[in-house]
GUSERO-640884 format. One record per residue: residue number from 1; x, y, z of N, C-alpha, C in turn. Coordinates in pm, whole numbers. Layout:
N
[NUM [X Y Z] [X Y Z] [X Y Z]] ...
//
This chain:
198
[1 [14623 9888 18226] [14781 9889 18252] [14829 9785 18140]] [2 [14939 9783 18114] [14988 9703 18040] [15019 9569 18079]] [3 [15005 9470 18003] [15017 9328 18039] [15110 9288 17905]] [4 [15216 9198 17964] [15337 9152 17893] [15352 8982 17944]] [5 [15310 8936 17811] [15355 8794 17805] [15457 8730 17757]] [6 [15611 8667 17803] [15698 8569 17660] [15681 8460 17690]] [7 [15715 8465 17517] [15696 8315 17500] [15852 8252 17426]] [8 [15819 8135 17416] [15982 8088 17353] [15947 8076 17183]] [9 [16000 8065 17096] [15906 8075 16950] [15949 7951 16898]] [10 [15937 7831 16974] [15986 7703 16868] [15840 7660 16847]] [11 [15803 7564 16811] [15725 7493 16736] [15565 7447 16859]] [12 [15623 7434 16946] [15535 7431 17085] [15552 7563 17143]] [13 [15491 7679 17141] [15584 7791 17220] [15548 7732 17403]] [14 [15660 7802 17461] [15635 7768 17602] [15597 7938 17650]] [15 [15577 7950 17800] [15512 8084 17840] [15634 8101 17959]] [16 [15722 8201 17898] [15839 8208 18006] [15803 8337 18109]] [17 [15683 8441 18076] [15666 8539 18171] [15532 8603 18137]] [18 [15450 8616 18259] [15332 8669 18263] [15313 8789 18347]] [19 [15324 8919 18336] [15333 9017 18420] [15278 9164 18372]] [20 [15182 9208 18520] [15129 9381 18479] [15238 9446 18576]] [21 [15308 9410 18589] [15395 9481 18708] [15527 9588 18586]] [22 [15473 9694 18617] [15554 9848 18538] [15659 9780 18503]] [23 [15773 9767 18651] [15896 9790 18633] [15946 9658 18547]] [24 [15870 9570 18602] [15923 9416 18539] [15894 9457 18335]] [25 [15801 9481 18326] [15757 9486 18174] [15892 9600 18141]] [26 [15905 9723 18205] [16012 9781 18132] [16123 9730 18142]] [27 [16179 9656 18235] [16311 9550 18247] [16307 9489 18095]] [28 [16217 9410 18061] [16227 9273 17977] [16197 9360 17867]] [29 [16123 9492 17834] [16148 9522 17679] [16277 9632 17664]] [30 [16340 9658 17727] [16448 9716 17748] [16584 9642 17691]] [31 [16558 9531 17748] [16626 9424 17711] [16621 9387 17538]] [32 [16555 9429 17480] [16497 9382 17325] [16483 9555 17250]] [33 [16534 9671 17341] [16586 9793 17297] [16415 9825 17252]] [34 [16317 9813 17324] [16158 9874 17283] [16146 9964 17443]] [35 [16103 10071 17368] [16076 10169 17494] [15909 10182 17528]] [36 [15846 10170 17655] [15730 10195 17696] [15713 10317 17774]] [37 [15653 10399 17693] [15645 10540 17823] [15428 10546 17876]] [38 [15448 10633 17920] [15269 10644 17962] [15239 10793 17930]] [39 [15142 10836 17881] [15081 10976 17879] [14963 10951 17962]] [40 [14944 11083 17988] [14775 11077 18041] [14676 11054 17961]] [41 [14580 11047 18014] [14449 10974 17898] [14349 11080 17906]] [42 [14326 11157 17751] [14187 11217 17781] [14092 11138 17737]] [43 [14009 11130 17826] [13890 11046 17866] [13783 11059 17813]] [44 [13738 11174 17784] [13604 11213 17669] [13649 11166 17531]] [45 [13741 11132 17491] [13745 11078 17326] [13742 10934 17334]] [46 [13586 10917 17261] [13581 10764 17263] [13556 10723 17111]] [47 [13519 10620 17076] [13481 10597 16914] [13424 10668 16837]] [48 [13472 10697 16716] [13406 10799 16645] [13451 10963 16637]] [49 [13557 10965 16718] [13617 11116 16769] [13700 11125 16604]] [50 [13713 11209 16558] [13798 11239 16426] [13916 11246 16464]] [51 [14007 11223 16356] [14142 11249 16382] [14220 11394 16449]] [52 [14138 11514 16327] [14198 11627 16415] [14149 11661 16557]] [53 [14052 11593 16625] [14007 11657 16755] [14087 11530 16836]] [54 [14132 11443 16808] [14237 11332 16886] [14335 11380 16889]] [55 [14406 11462 16759] [14549 11513 16797] [14558 11648 16834]] [56 [14402 11730 16850] [14439 11828 16948] [14420 11835 17066]] [57 [14376 11717 17138] [14383 11665 17248] [14474 11630 17323]] [58 [14582 11585 17224] [14717 11553 17226] [14822 11618 17208]] [59 [14847 11746 17151] [14885 11793 17078] [14971 11835 17140]] [60 [15013 11884 17292] [15109 11947 17352] [15226 11758 17348]] [61 [15182 11665 17385] [15239 11572 17406] [15317 11497 17275]] [62 [15203 11541 17170] [15261 11503 17034] [15337 11576 16976]] [63 [15390 11725 16956] [15469 11801 16973] [15570 11796 17018]] [64 [15600 11712 17143] [15725 11716 17220] [15777 11593 17148]] [65 [15721 11489 17105] [15778 11347 17037] [15817 11421 16912]] [66 [15764 11464 16832] [15800 11552 16700] [15932 11589 16722]] [67 [15907 11692 16799] [16051 11738 16822] [16179 11675 16878]] [68 [16147 11551 16971] [16243 11487 16983] [16308 11407 16911]] [69 [16184 11343 16853] [16236 11190 16742] [16236 11262 16584]] [70 [16200 11357 16546] [16221 11422 16402] [16103 11342 16305]] [71 [15969 11336 16377] [15895 11243 16276] [15822 11331 16203]] [72 [15818 11314 16055] [15730 11398 15981] [15581 11387 15963]] [73 [15534 11226 15974] [15390 11207 15944] [15317 11177 16110]] [74 [15185 11229 16095] [15129 11187 16251] [15025 11155 16233]] [75 [14931 11014 16236] [14795 10992 16190] [14750 10950 16309]] [76 [14627 10895 16293] [14525 10813 16365] [14499 10705 16286]] [77 [14500 10588 16373] [14432 10462 16336] [14329 10426 16449]] [78 [14181 10408 16381] [14096 10354 16448] [14006 10256 16374]] [79 [13950 10171 16509] [13866 10092 16419] [13717 10043 16552]] [80 [13660 10050 16523] [13522 10040 16623] [13378 9969 16585]] [81 [13379 9868 16670] [13220 9784 16599] [13135 9882 16559]] [82 [13033 9830 16445] [12961 9975 16445] [12802 9935 16385]] [83 [12793 9795 16421] [12670 9716 16415] [12622 9692 16260]] [84 [12676 9732 16158] [12679 9745 16005] [12676 9610 15949]] [85 [12619 9558 15857] [12616 9428 15798] [12763 9400 15731]] [86 [12853 9522 15711] [12965 9491 15656] [13091 9460 15806]] [87 [13062 9492 15873] [13124 9528 16007] [13222 9368 16008]] [88 [13176 9252 16009] [13238 9118 16054] [13340 9126 15969]] [89 [13326 9154 15826] [13392 9112 15711] [13540 9261 15730]] [90 [13499 9364 15758] [13609 9456 15752] [13665 9473 15915]] [91 [13639 9365 15963] [13716 9336 16110] [13810 9233 16070]] [92 [13762 9146 15995] [13866 9021 15954] [13975 9058 15880]] [93 [13940 9173 15773] [14003 9194 15701] [14137 9274 15750]] [94 [14100 9356 15863] [14200 9494 15909] [14290 9389 15990]] [95 [14192 9329 16059] [14295 9229 16170] [14384 9103 16067]] [96 [14391 9073 16018] [14466 8984 15881] [14550 9070 15859]] [97 [14530 9188 15789] [14660 9294 15734] [14789 9270 15803]] [98 [14742 9300 15925] [14907 9303 16060] [14911 9164 16104]] [99 [14873 9065 16089] [14888 8937 16192] [14989 8881 16105]] [100 [15040 8866 15974] [15161 8826 15914] [15306 8870 15981]] [101 [15363 8811 16051] [15505 8869 16089] [15596 8938 15980]] [102 [15666 9101 16024] [15712 9184 15937] [15779 9256 16015]] [103 [15871 9315 15927] [15981 9431 15943] [15906 9537 15920]] [104 [15974 9678 15949] [15962 9798 15895] [16140 9848 15859]] [105 [16122 9942 15784] [16283 10063 15764] [16264 10176 15844]] [106 [16140 10169 15947] [16123 10335 16053] [16079 10250 16138]] [107 [16093 10309 16268] [16064 10255 16403] [15881 10276 16383]] [108 [15821 10168 16470] [15691 10154 16492] [15652 10220 16590]] [109 [15624 10318 16612] [15563 10405 16758] [15445 10431 16725]] [110 [15331 10394 16852] [15196 10392 16884] [15148 10453 16996]] [111 [15091 10554 17018] [14990 10571 17150] [14886 10534 17120]] [112 [14830 10436 17237] [14723 10409 17272] [14598 10491 17327]] [113 [14507 10598 17253] [14448 10651 17296] [14313 10571 17363]] [114 [14298 10503 17270] [14111 10423 17376] [14178 10255 17319]] [115 [14104 10181 17367] [14098 10039 17347] [14222 9952 17373]] [116 [14243 9859 17260] [14367 9777 17308] [14406 9701 17164]] [117 [14521 9665 17205] [14591 9578 17077] [14737 9516 17155]] [118 [14750 9419 17057] [14889 9358 17113] [14998 9336 16997]] [119 [15157 9423 17029] [15239 9383 16964] [15287 9285 16992]] [120 [15345 9231 16908] [15445 9061 16943] [15570 9095 16849]] [121 [15643 9128 16946] [15808 9128 16921] [15877 9032 16923]] [122 [15901 8964 16820] [16040 8869 16801] [16156 8901 16755]] [123 [16194 8835 16881] [16402 8886 16931] [16436 8783 16997]] [124 [16574 8770 16933] [16652 8670 17008] [16551 8511 17047]] [125 [16495 8464 16952] [16412 8343 17031] [16306 8342 17102]] [126 [16311 8473 17135] [16153 8504 17214] [16066 8586 17160]] [127 [15923 8576 17169] [15827 8669 17142] [15761 8708 17257]] [128 [15790 8857 17264] [15734 8963 17377] [15587 9036 17322]] [129 [15481 8942 17386] [15360 9008 17342] [15338 9107 17455]] [130 [15301 9240 17398] [15318 9358 17428] [15154 9398 17447]] [131 [15041 9399 17563] [14901 9435 17548] [14920 9544 17585]] [132 [14898 9635 17504] [14884 9805 17498] [14737 9861 17536]] [133 [14723 9952 17648] [14602 9987 17669] [14624 10168 17667]] [134 [14477 10222 17680] [14484 10361 17670] [14608 10430 17765]] [135 [14665 10523 17723] [14805 10564 17778] [14924 10523 17747]] [136 [14967 10395 17691] [15060 10310 17651] [15103 10377 17537]] [137 [15225 10436 17515] [15304 10476 17391] [15429 10382 17409]] [138 [15429 10301 17296] [15545 10224 17264] [15617 10214 17084]] [139 [15736 10206 17148] [15808 10242 17043] [15902 10116 16980]] [140 [15926 10068 16903] [15965 9947 16850] [16079 9995 16750]] [141 [16187 9986 16775] [16302 9998 16674] [16271 9962 16517]] [142 [16323 10018 16420] [16287 9993 16314] [16371 9843 16267]] [143 [16309 9760 16175] [16345 9627 16160] [16352 9507 16272]] [144 [16274 9587 16377] [16261 9471 16456] [16124 9360 16421]] [145 [16171 9215 16436] [16024 9142 16337] [15935 9134 16444]] [146 [15804 9197 16411] [15687 9173 16474] [15550 9186 16410]] [147 [15463 9160 16493] [15292 9188 16403] [15234 9228 16527]] [148 [15077 9252 16497] [15017 9317 16565] [14866 9264 16524]] [149 [14833 9228 16668] [14686 9152 16678] [14596 9274 16709]] [150 [14480 9287 16680] [14398 9378 16721] [14231 9290 16761]] [151 [14245 9175 16769] [14146 9101 16810] [14030 9079 16687]] [152 [13957 8984 16713] [13830 8941 16647] [13733 9057 16629]] [153 [13755 9148 16754] [13620 9197 16798] [13709 9343 16788]] [154 [13780 9413 16675] [13856 9518 16680] [13794 9668 16763]] [155 [13846 9743 16840] [13823 9862 16912] [13915 9943 16966]] [156 [13989 10008 16894] [14073 10053 16921] [14133 10240 16879]] [157 [14175 10304 16947] [14226 10437 16864] [14401 10470 16891]] [158 [14466 10465 16793] [14609 10453 16841] [14648 10605 16737]] [159 [14714 10679 16771] [14805 10761 16723] [14955 10700 16682]] [160 [14975 10736 16525] [15095 10672 16479] [15189 10796 16443]] [161 [15320 10779 16452] [15421 10837 16400] [15518 10782 16323]] [162 [15559 10865 16230] [15633 10808 16119] [15748 10920 16081]] [163 [15870 10842 16027] [15951 10913 16004] [16003 10937 15834]] [164 [15924 10861 15798] [15904 10850 15642] [15708 10886 15618]] [165 [15732 10996 15491] [15628 11015 15463] [15505 10905 15418]] [166 [15527 10812 15381] [15487 10689 15319] [15396 10642 15420]] [167 [15423 10686 15520] [15348 10579 15642] [15361 10430 15671]] [168 [15277 10374 15670] [15316 10238 15699] [15336 10133 15616]] [169 [15463 10085 15607] [15479 9999 15511] [15531 9871 15562]] [170 [15529 9775 15521] [15561 9623 15591] [15663 9569 15480]] [171 [15785 9469 15546] [15815 9405 15459] [15824 9259 15566]] [172 [15727 9171 15471] [15685 9038 15543] [15795 8924 15546]] [173 [15797 8877 15617] [15926 8751 15652] [15866 8596 15610]] [174 [15700 8617 15590] [15677 8460 15532] [15672 8371 15639]] [175 [15734 8392 15749] [15744 8286 15882] [15593 8301 15946]] [176 [15539 8173 15963] [15405 8126 16013] [15424 8134 16152]] [177 [15478 8235 16225] [15528 8227 16325] [15370 8267 16428]] [178 [15309 8332 16409] [15194 8418 16445] [15077 8324 16493]] [179 [15057 8224 16374] [15004 8102 16400] [15002 8033 16515]] [180 [15121 8047 16574] [15134 7960 16681] [15143 8026 16831]] [181 [15146 8137 16814] [15193 8169 16934] [15003 8241 16966]] [182 [14985 8244 17162] [14840 8285 17194] [14791 8394 17093]] [183 [14663 8456 17067] [14598 8540 16972] [14595 8633 17102]] [184 [14569 8793 17027] [14483 8852 17163] [14368 8812 17234]] [185 [14270 8763 17149] [14178 8714 17235] [14218 8595 17362]] [186 [14279 8533 17321] [14354 8443 17405] [14440 8499 17531]] [187 [14495 8566 17486] [14587 8704 17587] [14477 8762 17697]] [188 [14417 8822 17627] [14301 8887 17689] [14220 8810 17811]] [189 [14205 8731 17739] [14110 8606 17826] [14183 8593 17936]] [190 [14313 8536 17936] [14408 8483 18024] [14424 8598 18154]] [191 [14471 8708 18066] [14476 8817 18162] [14395 8858 18254]] [192 [14255 8837 18209] [14089 8852 18253] [14114 8745 18383]] [193 [14180 8633 18335] [14164 8514 18429] [14248 8555 18556]] [194 [14363 8598 18553] [14492 8676 18633] [14438 8738 18731]] [195 [14317 8861 18674] [14314 8959 18700] [14362 9097 18707]] [196 [14465 9071 18571] [14523 9169 18520] [14677 9168 18623]] [197 [14700 9088 18672] [14823 9102 18750] [14935 8982 18732]] [198 [15044 9028 18805] [15163 8928 18762] [15138 8788 18853]] 
//
């Protein structure tokens, strides 16, 4: 279930909203031109399923979105704890790549097949932290200032959609705001304490 937290973007951010209510989330995101849709979840896909199997499982949904939006590249991003000696370093490096605030010349569109992650959308003096989980399809318009946190123990599978064949290309703002806003781990802990409800 999606969970939304909205913060002010000042030096000491204040929490303006915490909710798991689908209608309230949709309203809040619509105000910043972000779309959140939901697809059925294919339960048997777990960590380690390859890209072809994942895309085959969602072939009809993917084809529909590609036809509607004209995407030219669709791929799968995933990361799972594997118990290897280098896992902590790989997890840290993967997380840090997306933690700095940036924009894209393309929409950022992600469907969460498994696991979770938070998109932080910095718009109009506020930060909308959207905790996405399986079934969530988030569409963030191009040039929206944002960052992504997969947590200190990344575990997710996401289908990514691009108009540009170059795939993921970020234009970093240099603003250190992501260090002031609660992290994935902090928000996930807070959500668990609330029982996932608003």
